[in-house]
C-alpha positions as CSV (number, residue, x, y, z in Angstrom):
1,M,11.2,-11.7,21.5
2,I,11.7,-9.9,24.9
3,L,12.4,-6.5,24.8
4,K,14.4,-5.0,27.8
5,G,15.0,-1.4,28.3
6,I,12.2,0.0,26.5
7,F,10.4,1.0,29.5
8,K,12.0,2.8,32.2
9,R,10.9,3.6,35.6
10,R,10.7,7.3,36.1
11,R,10.2,9.4,39.1
12,I,7.0,11.6,38.7
13,H,7.9,14.3,41.1
14,G,11.5,14.2,40.9
15,S,13.4,16.0,43.4
16,M,11.0,19.2,43.6
17,P,9.5,19.8,46.8
18,G,5.7,19.5,47.5
19,G,3.1,18.9,49.9
20,F,1.1,21.3,52.0
21,F,2.1,25.1,51.6
22,S,1.3,27.6,54.5
23,F,2.2,31.3,54.1
24,E,1.6,34.3,56.2
25,E,1.8,38.0,55.1
26,E,3.9,39.7,58.0
27,A,2.1,43.0,58.4
28,T,-1.5,41.9,58.1
29,S,-1.3,38.2,59.1
30,T,-3.2,37.2,55.9
31,R,-2.7,33.6,54.9
32,L,-2.2,31.5,51.7
33,Y,-2.5,27.8,51.7
34,G,-2.7,24.9,49.5
35,F,-1.2,21.8,48.0
36,G,1.2,21.0,45.0
37,H,4.2,19.6,43.5
38,G,6.7,20.9,41.4
39,E,5.1,22.7,38.2
40,H,1.5,22.1,39.7
41,L,0.9,24.2,42.8
42,Q,-2.2,25.9,44.0
43,L,-2.7,28.3,46.9
44,R,-6.0,30.0,48.1
45,D,-6.1,32.9,50.1
46,E,-8.6,34.1,53.0
47,Y,-10.7,35.9,50.4
48,G,-11.2,32.7,48.2
49,N,-8.9,33.8,45.3
50,V,-6.8,31.0,43.8
51,W,-3.2,31.4,43.2
52,R,-1.7,29.0,40.4
53,G,2.1,28.4,40.6
54,S,5.4,26.6,39.8
55,A,8.6,25.7,41.6
56,E,11.8,25.8,39.6
57,K,15.0,24.4,41.1
58,V,17.8,27.0,41.0
59,H,21.5,26.5,42.1
60,G,22.1,24.0,45.1
61,E,19.1,23.5,47.5
62,S,17.3,26.6,46.4
63,V,14.1,26.6,44.7
64,R,12.2,29.6,43.0
65,Y,8.4,29.9,43.4
66,T,6.1,32.1,41.4
67,F,2.3,32.3,42.0
68,R,-0.3,34.2,39.8
69,D,-3.8,35.0,40.5
70,P,-6.6,35.5,37.9
71,N,-6.3,39.2,38.1
72,G,-2.7,39.0,37.1
73,N,-1.2,39.5,40.4
74,T,2.3,37.9,41.0
75,I,4.0,36.6,44.2
76,S,7.5,35.2,43.8
77,G,10.3,34.1,46.1
78,V,12.8,31.6,47.0
79,S,13.1,29.0,49.3
80,D,16.4,28.4,51.4
81,G,16.2,25.2,53.2
82,F,14.7,26.7,56.4
83,G,11.5,28.3,54.9
84,I,10.2,30.2,51.9
85,V,10.0,33.9,51.5
86,L,7.7,35.5,48.8
87,R,7.2,39.1,47.8
88,D,4.5,40.7,45.8
89,R,4.8,43.9,43.7
90,R,3.7,46.2,46.5
91,G,6.5,44.9,48.7
92,K,4.5,42.8,51.1
93,T,6.5,39.9,52.3
94,W,5.0,36.5,52.9
95,R,6.8,33.8,55.1
96,G,6.0,30.2,54.9
97,F,6.9,26.5,54.9
98,I,6.2,23.2,53.3
99,E,4.9,20.2,55.3
């Protein structure tokens, strides 16, 4: 007996963007960089802090990113197809891209 259709090929990463992330804070030029895909993103800053995050598809081509460090600080923002803009709770703006 041959069973067809039980196993279905599934895309692991779906349509979520991933790869190498690079961000720079506008005022101080502090950098965040790292790798990831979808719900498993990890960035590191110049001071060695690790920021773990996720990406969530919102409407259209927009993706919402949220990153959190071990101290409870949060950086979040949205990509618009041209780049990513993140803001922290102090109002600092981080601009970046995915390669």
